[in-house]
C-alpha positions, 0 to 999 in steps of 0.5 A: 265404254267408259273407261275404268279407273283403279283408285288405290287405297292410298289416294282414298285415304289421303282424300279423307284426310284433306275432306276431314280437315277441310269439313272439320269431320273425323276421317270415317265420316270423310271415307263415308262421304267419299263413297256416298259421292263414289261416281263423282269422285271416280269422274274427278279422279279420271279428270285430273289424277292428282289428290290436290285436284280432285279434293278441291274440286270435290270440296266446291261440288259438295258445297254446291250439292249440299248448300254448305258454303 
């Protein structure tokens, strides 16, 4: 069975703030992106736990998926 991890609202807000700054979008759009890619976000938090690490890996994945780079 897959281990479940609880991700606090504080971490989600911090990640959204970083994503918003990186992609020059508002925090609402950033939160929407986080929830669209929730499975990936959950896996990244399970692997890294720190928002800074999750942010950098999520940026790489989003750039690859959406070809923003």
